[in-house]
C-alpha positions, 0 to 999 in steps of 0.5 A: 523501525520503531521496534526493530531499532528501538534503541534509536527511538527512546520515546517508544517505552517512555511516552508510548509502548509499540506492540506490533501484532500481525493481522491479515488485512481482512481481520484488522478492522475486526480486531480494531472494532474489538479493541485489540489494537489502537492503530495499524496500516490500511489501504485507501480502499480499506479506509473508505470501506471502514468509513462506509461501515461506520468504523471510526478509524482515521488516517494520520499519515502515508506510509507508502505513496505511489509516485515516480520513485515507487518500487513496491512492485509491477505488473509483469508478463512473459517476454514475447507475450505481445502485452506491452501496455494496459490497452493489451489487457482486454480479455486477459487474465491478471493475477492479483491478491484478491477482490477489492485490493488496490492492484485491481483498481490500478488495472481497471484505471489504466485500462480506462485511461487507455480507452479500453473496456475495464470490465473486459479483463478477468482476475485470479486471486493468488498469494504473492509467492504464487504469482510468478509460477502461475505466469510461467505455467500459463495460468495467468497472462499478467502477474502483480509482483511485489518488489522482492518477487519482481527482483527474483523473476527478473533474475530468472529472466523471460519476463517484461514489465507491463506497467508500474503502479505509477504508470497505471495511476498516472498520478500520485496517490496513497498506497498504504496509510496509517490509521489511529483510533480518534478516542485513543489519540484524544485520551493520549495526545502526548503518546500520539505526538511522540509516536508521530515525531518518531515516525517522521524521524524513522522515515528520514533515517530510512530515506537517507541510509537504509542499508544498515537497517535491513539486518535489524528489520530481518532480525525482527521478522519484519521483512525477508532477506530477499527484500534487502536485495530487491532495490528501493522499496515503496515510494514515500511522501515527504514527512509521511504527509497525506494530500487530501486532493490526492485522496479525493481524486483517487476515490473519484477514479475508483468510482469511475471504474466501478471499483468502489460504489459511489455511496461508499466514498466520503470526502478526504477531510472525513477520513483523516484525524483533524488536528493530528494527521500529517497533511500536505495540502 
């Protein structure tokens, strides 16, 4: 919104100049290390991996939070498959976006909480648009569908939701975070603080009345038209603030199911930017 609706955020152009650049998650940290960007979005596993590799990217806010209101997507099966819960995933094939993506953790954690062997499940990496077709043609037993693809599958019929991310996690946790270069923030604190104020205003505006904003986001090629009719998007934390307790708990859970190695985990306090990050606790 800070560039799609730039006129509503005059700090963009006055105190900072937001220049959005599209990178695949696997390329983003390489671009960051090369000095091609100063900030970006990152998953919690990605942040932990970056810290483990010595990359000095620090989280400053939560963009998407797994909570009861979260609608970022769901794990879906064919109606009549007999798969109704995480306990039924033993021996099944689950579609996901690739190794070490957070949907893999949700599956493994949900299975563990259900008393099932979280290693007795297989994953097949598929791009988001291919998940539904792979499910319907029997290539996989369960698909992870982002909300726009979930809405399309439901409209076509014949599918049931097995669980949402919140039902899998059974707690709130950051799904997508915003990181900054500490060096950039230290060199340009006024620019960062102006961006932070705009970010929080954008979150509030989006939460209060998002419908008029969809055309702007579509025009900016930030979302596809199908996203505008797929219902509310991902969950939000108040003001974009991060809970250090949520981060620590989630990282611990990731090690318990073998999603992250214990030596990859750092305390949440070492993953955020002190003095500048939006912290809830």
